[in-house]
C-alpha positions, 0 to 999 in steps of 0.5 A: 499500499505505502509503495502504490500510493508513494507512486502516485504521490512522487509521480504527481509531484513530478508532474508539478516540477516538471511544469513549474521549472517548463520541463517535458515531465517524463524526465523527472518522471523517470529519474524517480523511476531509477533513483527508488528502482535500480540506482537504490539497490547500491544504496539500500542496506540489502541491496533492495529497490525501494519500489519493486514492480513486479512480484518478487518474495515479500516485495512487489506491486503486482504478481506474475503478469500483473505489470504487464497487464497493468500496461497493456491497458495503460498504453491502451488508453494513451494510445486511445488519448492519443488517437482522438487529437489526430484530425484530417482536417490538419493534416490536409492544412499543415502544409507540405512540410510537416506532411514530408516529416511524417511520412519522408521523415518517418521512413528515414528513421524507420530504414535508418534506425534499423540498418545502424542498430542492426550493423552496431549491435548486432541484433536480428533484423526484426529486433533492430527494426523495432526499435527503429519504429519505437523511435519514430515517435517524437509527442507534443508532450515533450515538444511542447515545454522546451519550446514553450520559452523559445520565441521562434517564427511562426512556421519553424514553431508549428512544424515542431508542434503539428508534426509531434501531434501528427506522428505520436499515434503515426508512430505507435501504428507503425510500431505496433504493425512492426510488433505484430508481425514479428510476433505472427512471424516467429518459427514460422519465417513469414510464411503463407500462414503468418501472412494470413495471421498478421491479416487477421490482427489487421482486419480485426483491429481495424474492423473493432476500432472502427466499429466501436468508435460509430457504436459508442458514438451513436450512443452518445448522440442518441443520450442513451447515457446520462452525461455524467456517466458519458465518460466513464462510459467510453473508458470502458467501451476502449478497455473492452475494444482492447480486450475483446480485438486481444483476444479474438485476434492476438495483438490487435487490441492496441491497432483497435483503440488507435483506429477507434480513436482516429474514427472518433477525434474526427467525428462531431460528437457533443461531448468531445471536447470533454471526453477528451479533457477526461482522458488526458487528466487519465492519462497524466495520472497513469503516465505519472504511475506508469513511468515510475513504474517502468524505469524502477522495474529496470534493473540494473543488469539492463543498464550494464548491457547498454553501457558501452560505446555502441550505445553512445555511438547509435545515439550521436549517429539517431541525433546528429545523422538519421534526424537531419537526414529526414528533416533536410530531406522533407524541406528540400523546395521549402520556404525554410532556410537553412538555419531554421532546417537545423534547429528542427533537425536538432530538436527531436526528444522522443516521448512518452508513447516510444517509452510506454510502447517498448517497456510493453513489447520489450517485455511480450518479447522476453517472455516469448524467448526473442533473441535480443529483445532484450535490448529493446527498452534499455536502448529505448529508455536511453533515447527518449531520457538522452534526446529530453535531456539535450534538448532541453539543456541546448535548444535555447542556446541553440536556437541563438546561434544557428539564428533562430532566436527571435531578439525583439517579439513583435507579433500582437495577440489580441483577447476578444474578437468582436468586430472591433477587435478583427477591425485593428486586427485586420489592419495590423495584417495588412501593415504585415504584423502577426496578429493573433485573436482569441475569443470564447466565442466561436461566431466572433472567431469564425468571421475572424477568420473568413477575413483571414485573420488568424484566431483561434476559440480559447478561455483566458482562465484555461491553462491550455493557452500559454502552452500554445508555442505558436504564440512563441513570437507574441510580444505586444498583449491588448486586452479590447473584451466587454468585460472589465475583470477579463481584460484585468486577468488577461493584462496581470496572467500574460504580460510576461508572457505574451506582452514583454514589450507592452500590454495593454487593456481597453479602460473601463467606463468607471475609469473613464469618469476618473481619469486620474486614476486612469491603469497604466497599461490603458488603451488608446486614451481616457475617454474611450471605453468598449461601448464608444468603441463599438458603437464608433465601429458601428456607425464608422467601420473604417480605419484610416491614416493622416499624414504627421508633419512633426509631435507638435501637429500629433499634440493637435490632432490628439486634442481634435480626437479628444473634443470629437467622439467619432474619431478614436486614434489606434496606432502611430505609424513611423516611416519606415512603416513601423506600428505603435500602439497608443495607451491612454497616457499618449507616451513615447512619441515625441520623435514623430517626424515627417511622414508618420501617420496618425491611424485613426478609427472612426469618421475622417478627420476634416481636413478644413478644421486642421488647417 
């Protein structure tokens, strides 16, 4: 009981530290597992592990094949959750570079890794290619924490993010298929019977996954299950599919749950987001338990097995040769520059799916007596731990060395996607600024996308926004919602991450009537709140520019806007085209010169009155 409670507590502590230090959770989880597992034998009095996963006399959590069963069920849930995130629309829209990375890059890693492993370690072709299949995966759970605080060009971060998301279930599927081909071919030299058995696995896996996905979707849509039971019923169906498929066609269960997740992820289900949140929370708990157990289950003899120069050679060939070859072949003819290709080549940490499936398949093949199977788990753990450590400690400096680190984050994040926000965002976009709108209202976001503005449905109170690495180049924050509370919260929470160069919000009605207590983060002027901006937008839905001569001319125009409720100044455009946000305190524009422009919302200035 103490061991089991200890694993859960240590796992959640490791997750918290990973979040706090902005590291992939897999790193502290595996290190804790090694410390309480094989490394503990070096400092305990009786030379035993602090946590022994497999039943051993009076110690151990799982008797017999208990760990194997728990591992199988946990991996099935994790893979189902991975399948839920794979959308057909994303594959169509991610662009040729990412499409090639998950096809050409996968093939390069698979064949390159298999050849190198075979000739360096002398393992059989079957084991070598299984290892290669397992190291294909670069999951988002390890890439996102590494890139979260590295300001990068949007294209670079997008490539790495979507490669990790899309290749997760694809890499797992390749590993499952290779393992199943090994299993059915054992002792039969891939004869006709072996191929028939392999076909049965494909047939049962895809059929079960497809059929039960539609059946579960039908049950959810027809509301045959109450809302409070829908998530746990979905979980039980996933386990049912895994077990039943595996009984009818041995080793087809993992394939079935991946297919089931992929099919359901592409359906228009009413509670899909809730299901994803539930599965994500469950996956976090399972992963926390799983990787401490898996690392603890490794023995010193397993570590000694790969403690030689061959392991170092294999690691550096995978990282410094195979990964770059895959990236450069995949990005050939693209708009990416050489330094961007080099950075993408450097960042390729292997993740949770690779380590989990490696332990599962390694234990299965060891039970069957497959020669060389003892190398699978320690070699994959070496690649996972090595790449995560390498990228977590060097990615930021490497980005600076190759010149992809953005010294100045010029992107503008706008909270709120109302008509007024869309008008402002469209102007910024036309003036070559990277601008992103976020709003919890999907209708507003859809309207923004129709204008070609980058926009996303997001809740400022959710943690998902801070995990979005495509917002790494945001240096300015503008809170333009109709809620003063939301605007204040957005500034307080995100000013350090998205508003390092400037964070602004609309003044409230109370603040508008009390200029002396106007906030330093106020936008545009002391007298323009959300209601006034929306009213001006309704009557004059356009943004105009007027030439400026000098700072005195600018001040004169500002005085006119204070007297005219239908003109609201928003930006200053410098002669070189740079757009600067006007704050309510109207500071920082003493150096305005001839050729600058005042950008304003509302009716056009009466030029006769100006002159």
